[in-house]
N, C-alpha and C positions, 0 to 999 in steps of 0.2 A: 504493500500500500504506500502511496506517495505520502510524504510528510506534509501535514497541514501547514499552510502558510500563516495561519492566524495564531501566532505564538502570543504568550501573555504580554510580552513587551509591546508587540504591535497593537494589541487591543488597548493597552493602557495609553499609548500615545494617541490612538484614535479618539478615545473618550476624553482625554485631557486637552485635545486640540482646541484652542480658543478660536482659531480661524475656521474651524469646522470644514476642513478640506476633505475631499472624498479620497481617503488614503488608498493607495494601491500596493499590493504585494509586489516584490521585485519582478516576477515573471510577467505580470500584467503591465507594469511600467515599461518593461523592455519591449513589449509589443507596440506600445505607443511610440516609444523612442525609435523603433525600427521602421515606423511608417506603415505597419499593417493595420493599425487602428488610428483614429483621429479624434482630437478634442472637439471637432465639429459635430461628432456623433455619427459621422459617416464612416464606412470602411476607408482605411487609409489608401493612399496611392499604390502601396505595395501589398495590399491585401490579396490573399490567395486561399484557395481550399482545394483539396484533392477530390477526385471523382472516380466512381466505379460504374461499369456497365456489367450487369449480372444477367446471365442466361441460365435458367434453372429448370431442370426436369424433375418433377416430384412424382413418386408413385406411392399410393396409399390404398390398402385393400382391407377395409374394415370387415369383420371385427378385429382382425389383426392390427395391433397398434404400432406396427413397425413403420417408420417413416424412412423412405429411401430416396436419396437425391443425388443428382449429378449436376454440377454447375461449372460454368466458365466465368471468371471474373477478369475483365480488362480494367486494370487499375492504372490511373494516370497521376503522376506526381507533378502537381503544379507548384510545389514549394521550391524555394531556392536551395533546398538541402539535398544532398545525396543520401539516399536511404539504403542502408546495408542490411536491413531486416524489415519484416512486416509483422505487425502485431495483429493476430487473428482473434476475433471475438467469438465465443462459444457460449452463448447465453444459456443454452439447455443444460449445461453442466451445473447450473445453480441448484438443480434438484439433487445431484450427487453430493454437492457441498453441504447439503442440509440446511440451506438458507430458506427454502420454502417447504413447509410440511414437516418440520421437525428434524428427525434423525437423518434424513436423506433418503432419496429414492435411488437405490443402487443400479437400477436398470435404465435410468433416463439420460445418461450422458452421451454426448455425440462420439461416435466411433468413425474416424477417418479411415476409409479403406484404401484410398490412393490420393496422393497430391503431387502435382507436377507444376513446375514453374518454368515457363518458356519451353515446355515440352520435356523437361528433364525431371526425372523422379526425385522427389525431395523427402527427406526424413521427417517423420511425425511421431510424437510420443503419445500414444493412447493411454499410457499409464498415469497421465497427469490430468485425467478428466474430471477432477474435482475443482479445477480452476477454470474461470471464464475467460482467461487470456492465454494465448500461446504465441511466443515469438518464433518466427521462422526466419532463419538466416538466408540471405540471397548470395548465391555463388557469384553473380555479377551484380554489382550495386545498381540501383535504379537512380539514374541521373535526373536532375531537374528537367521538367517539361518532357520527360520520356514516359513510356508506359510499359507494362508487362502483362502477361496472361497467366492466370492460375487455373488449373483444371483440378477439380476436387470431386471425389466420390465419397459419400458418407451415408451413415444410417444411425438411427437411434430409436428407442422405444418411447412413444408419446406417454407422458406421465398420466397415471390414472388418478392422480390427486388434483382435484379441481383448483384452478387458479387462473393466471393470465393466459394460459394455454393448457391444453390437455384433453383427456377423454371426458366428454360430457355425459354420454350414455354409450352403449355398446356400438352404436352406428352413427354417432354424432361426435365429431372431433372439431376442436379449435386449434389451429396450427399456427404458431407465431414464434419469432426468434429462432427459426428452424434451420437456418443455413449458416455455415461458417462464413464470416464476412471480415473484410479488412476494417479495423477500427479507425477512428478519426485520428489523423495526424494534423495538429493545428499549430497556429502561430504563437501560442502563449505557453504551451507545456509539451509540445511534441506529441508522442503517442499517448492515446488514452488507454492507460493500463490499469485504471481503477477496477478492482474486482467488482463484479456485479453481485449485489445482495438483494434479497427479495423486497426489502423496504424501499429501495431506490429504483429509479427508472433509467432512462437511456440517453445516449448521445450518439447520433449517427450522421454520416455524410448524406448529402443529397445525391442519389444515384438514379440510374435508369434500369428498369427491370423488364425482362421478357421471360415469362415462365409458363410452364405447362403443369397440369395436375391430372394424373391418370388415376381413375377410380373405377370400381365396378359399375355396371349398368344400374340404373335406379338410384344413383347418388348424384345430388346436385352439389356443385362447388360454388361458393361465394368467395370473393377475394378483393383485395386492393386492386384498383385499376379498371381497365376496360376489357370486357369479354369479347374476344375476337371472332369466335366461331359458334354463336348461339344456335344457328341452324343445323350445325353438325351434331351437337350434343343434346339438343332438346327436340321433343316431338313438335310438329308444325304448330299445333294449336297453342302450346305453351310458349313457343318462340314468338308467336304473334302477340300473345298477351304481354310478353316482356317488351316487345316493340311498341305496343299501344301505350304502355305505362310511361314511356319516355316523354310523352306529350300530354299526359293526363293529370289533372289536378285531383281527381278522385282516385281512391285506392283501387288498384286492380289486383284481384286474387290470382296470382300467376300459377301457383301450385297449391292445391287444397288437400285436405285429408282424403276426400273422395277421389281426387286425381291419383294420389299415391296408391290407394287401395286398388284402383283399376289399372295400375301400371302405365299411366298415360303421361308421365312427366319427361323422362329422358329417352334418348335414342336407345333402342334395345340391342345394342352390341354387347359383347361379353364385357368390354370395358370401354370407357369414353375418355378422351384426352381433352381437357378444357384448356384453352389457350388464352393467356392474359398479357396485358402490357400496361406498364405504368412508368411515367417519366418524371424526373426531378422530384422524387419522393424519398423520404428517409428510411422507409421500411415497407415490407409487404406482409400481409397476414391472410389466412385462409380458413374458411369454415366449410365443413362437409356434413351432409346428413342424407338419409334415405327416407325421412318421414317429416321433416320440418315444413310447416306452412311457409309459403313465399308470397309476400305482398310487395307492391311497389306502386309508386306514383312519381310525379316530378314537380318541380317548382322553379319559377324564374328567380335567379339569384343576381342577375345583372340587368337592371332595367334599361340601361343604355344600349345593350346589344340584344336583349331578349334571351340570353343564354339560360338554358335550363340545366338543372342537376337532378339526377335520378335519386330518389330516396327509397330504399328497400329495407325489408325486414325478413329475417328467417328465424323460426321459433316453433316450439311445441304448440300444437293446436289448443291445448287446455290452458295456455298462459294468456289470461285475459288482457294483461297489461300490454303485451306485445301486439295485440290486435289494433292497438292505438298508435304503435310506433311510427308508422309511415306518416300519419297526419301530424303527430308531435314533431317529427323530423322536418316535415315541410315547413311548419311554422318557424322552428328554430333556424333553419337554413336561411329563410327569407329575412327573419328578424336580425340575425347576426350580420347578414350581408348589408342591410339597409340602416341599421341603428348602431349597435356596439358590437364589434369595433367599427362597423360601417364600411367594410371592404368585402366585395363579392366573394362568396365561397369559391375557392380556387380549383375545385376538382369536379370531375364529371359525375361522381357517384358518392353516396354515403350508404352504409348498411348497418343496421342494428341486428346483431346476431345473439341469440340467447345462449349464454354460457354461465360463467361464475364471477367474473372478476371486477366488473364495472371499470373497464380499462379501454383506453383509446389507442387506435392505430390509424395510419393514413387511410381514410375512406371506410374504415371499419370500426365498430364498437362491440366489444364483448361485454354484454350487460347481463346481470342476473335477474331472474324473475322475482317480482314482489307483488303483493296484492294491493298495496297502496298506490293508486294511480298517480296521485300528485307527486309522490316520492319517485316513482318510476320515471315520470316526466323530467323531474329535476336531474336525476342521474344521467338521463340521455342528453339533456341540455348541457350538462357539465362536460361529458365526453365529446359532444359535438363542438363545444367551444375550444377544445384542445386542437381543433383543426388549425387554428391560428398560432397557438403556442403549445407545442413546439414544431408543428408541421409546416406552417407558413414561415415561421421564424425558427430557425434550427437551433434552439437553445440547448444547453447542456443540462438536461434534467438531473443527471446523476450528481452534478456538482452544485447547481444553483436551482433547486426544485421550485423556488418561489417565482422563477421567471416564467413558469408555465402554470403551475397549480394555483398561484395567486390570481392570475388573470382568468383562468377558468372559473374560479370561485366568484370573481367579480362579475363576469358575464352571466353566470348562473343566477346571481342575485338580481341583476338588472333585467334580464328577460323574465324572471319570476314576477317582477312588479306588474308586467303586462299580462302574464298568464293568470295571475290571481288578482291582487291589488297591493297597494303600498303597505298596508298594515300587515297583511298575511306574509308578504315577502320579508318585511322587517322582522316579524316574529320568528320565521323559520331561520333566517340568517343568524339572528342572535342566538337561538337555541342550538343550532347545528354548528356554527362556525366561531362563535365568540364566547359564549358563557362559560364553557369549561376552562378556557384559557384565562379569562379575566378574573374568575373566582378561585383560581389556583394560586399557589405561592409564586412570587416573582423574584426571589433573591438570586435565582440561577438562570435568569433569562439569557439566551444567546442572541446577539445582534442578528438581524435577518441576513446580513451579508456573509455570515459564517458559512463556509462550504457545507453542503448537506451531510457528507460523511462525518464531519467533525462536530455536528450539533449534538450536544450532550443533554439537552433539556427541552422537552416539548417540540420534537422535530416536526410533528404535524402542524403545530401552530406556526412554526417558522415557514412552512411551505404553503399553507392555505390561508388561515385567518388573518395573521398579522400583515403579510404583504397585500392581501386583498384590501384590508382597511387602509393601507398606505395609498393604494391606487384610487380608492374612493375619496380619501382625504384630499388628494391632489386634484381630483375632478371637482370637488367642492371649492377648492381654492381658486383654480383657474377658470371655472365655469365650463359648461359643456362644450361650447364652440371652440374655445382656445385649447381645452384639454384634447378634444378630438383632432385638432390641427397638429398638436404636438405628438399625439399617439400615431397619427398617420405618418408624420415625419420619421418617427422611429421605425415603423413597420415598412415603409418604403425604403428606408436606408438598408434594412437588414433582411428583407424577404429573400429566402433561398440561401441565406448565409448563416453564420454562427455568432450572434451577438452575445456579449457578456454583460454583467450589470452596469459597468461604466459606460458602455455604448448606449444603454437605455437612459442613464442619467443625462449624458451629454446631448442625446437626440431630443429628449424632452425639453431640455433647456433651450436648445437652438430653435426647436419648433414652436415653443411658447414665447421666445424672446425675453425670458426672465431668468435671473440668476436663482436657481433652485438648490444650490449647494446646501444651504441651511436646512432645507426641507429634507433632502435625501440623506444628509448626514444624520439628522435626528431620527428618521425612520429606519435606516438601514445599518447604521454604524454604532448605535447605542443599545444597551440592554434595557430598553424602556418598556413601559406598559401604559395603560390609561387610568389615570386617577387625578381628577381635578378636585380642588377644595375651594369653596366659596368662603374665604376668610372673613369677609365683612362687606357691608354696603353702607353708603351714606347718601343722604338726600342732598340734591343740588338744586339750583334755581330752575333748571329745565329737565330734571329727571333724577337719575341715580348713577353713582359711580360704584362699581363692584371691584373688590380686591380678590383676584383669583390666583391661587397657587397651583402650579403643575407638579404635583407630587410624583406621578408616575413617569412623566417625562415626554411622552409622545405628544406631538403637536396635532391636535384634533379639532375638528369643527364642533360646535355645540350651540345649543339654544339657551337663551335666558328667557324663562317663562315668568312673567309678572302676573301675580294675582292681586287684583285691586280691591279696595275696601267696598266697592259697589258690587263685588262678586264676579266681575268680568275678568278675562285674561287676555294677555297679549304676548306674542312671541317675537324675540329679537335674535335673528340668526347671526352667528359669528363664524367666519371661515377660519381655516388654519393660519391665514395671513396675520391674525392678531398676535401670533407668537413669533413673528419673523425676527424681531429685535431683542426679545427677551423670552426665552423658552422656559423660565422658571416661575416668573410671577408677572402678572399684567393687571392693568386697570382697564375696565371696560365701562364705557359710558352708554347709558340708554336714555333716550329722550322720551319723556312722557309728562303730561300735565296732571296725570292722576296720582293718587296716593296709593302706594303698594302695601298690601298686607304681608306679602311674602315674595321672595325672588328665588328661583330655582334654576340650577344648571341641569340640562338634559342633553346627553350626547346621542340619543337615539341608538342606532346600531353601533355607535362608538361607546360601548357600555363602560361604565365607570366601576372600578374595583371597590370603591367605598362610597356608596350613594348617600350615606348618613350625614356627610359633611357638605352636601351640595345645596343646602337650603338656608336662606337667611329669612328670619321672621322679624317683623317690626315689633318694637316693645309696646 
């Protein structure tokens, strides 16, 4: 494991900094010094990233859970460095390492049967299949701007323990992270050799994929990308329904329970080979079944061009929630495209597949069945929101989880306001994302900027709730119009690339035209939480002056609610901007001609750790 760069001395300097600068560890600073990243928020003039073209042939013959694959990788080194080895990612070995499902699934590790580089047989150690990385030496170094070919044959047993991938039932499989791949080689730390553990997620290059999946007859394959041969693998009526769904707002039942019973779904060959293509994506995932219902419709995601995206769902017929998935997905795809983040959904398809994990993949969601329709919809919204982070923006989820989970949590809340109402969305967000954190102890808080593997306290809070609150606080401070302008600047700068937190900070500053160092320092570099105290209030000639202390430290928006002697109330909203010049104690003036019986601080979703000291009452 790489040594964490957040040593105690670094953290102390960051917290003690009076200038509140956005401190960088040495390797990050070096990337900016080298010109691969820029203080403008844009990729530097010397920015680069490597690329792979993957051609994969997969064979799966349920109920046998053996996954067999043959692949060719054309890997291009766009870096200025000569590479003398390649680091290969083998995510499936996480099962053998015991990271998912307890003691380890000794059958689940990838076995490489043959590996050749530039046609020459290369050694491979299958005895180290408890690690998710393996370094392969190159007999001939890969020079800058050159490429090489790897040919790999491999197999493994799909885990029977439900999770992000695995056997769902005897003839329904979800297949993800299934192929050996070249890990990311980037400009700030070189090879990504971080071991994969079950609690963290992924960091992948943007690659091009051409792949086939061979399965027995009467099995449908759903996957990332575009199905190239529907007329070869589907019976004519089913193929026509799929085609119809591509322009239909209404849900089309492509394959039903009755269709399966009658054997009217797939071509009746002994086996069928499904052909797929996906370009400029960070991964591919696959679902197969011989009895899942298949629903689909489509929705316009780009009003300027009229471009439609197919929304599909594959699920057990008895799963009531999934019968709503297509229309839930149509709504979220359109809403995300037109509102927040307000960038058209970039892919031709999205698919909700019934599995176990509530986990996102490019164009695919592996979601569990629940009876609560509102919660099922929220989960699907959350996974759909990940389209943008990390799939539109190639963030390093395994190192900076807040760069994707925090945004998905934010979008999940914002779309929830429209699906329910403000009060219901606020209540859910507080109960699901905030209350457990804010009512816990805060002596051991880790700053959000702490790399995810090094978070020692409240990792889920650092990935989800706390960063989401920071994004919503910034939205409150800038206002919707300026916040969206800044967000689009960030997303346009780094679409299809690999942003890190400082790229987000600088992009938002340039996009908004404001110096936000004080804000980002407060939210990301300090071990703060939310706790305001209304220390006192005094009557003035035109209202009241409130003395407010920031005990917890985070710069948050809040309302001052005045209850007057005549029984009426009035609310005075304060944005995080009130804290810009003093983040410890401020005076807030409210103008009113009435006499207040009480004044109260209310943070709404920015829940306060101690609400007992948030009220002033007149004598």
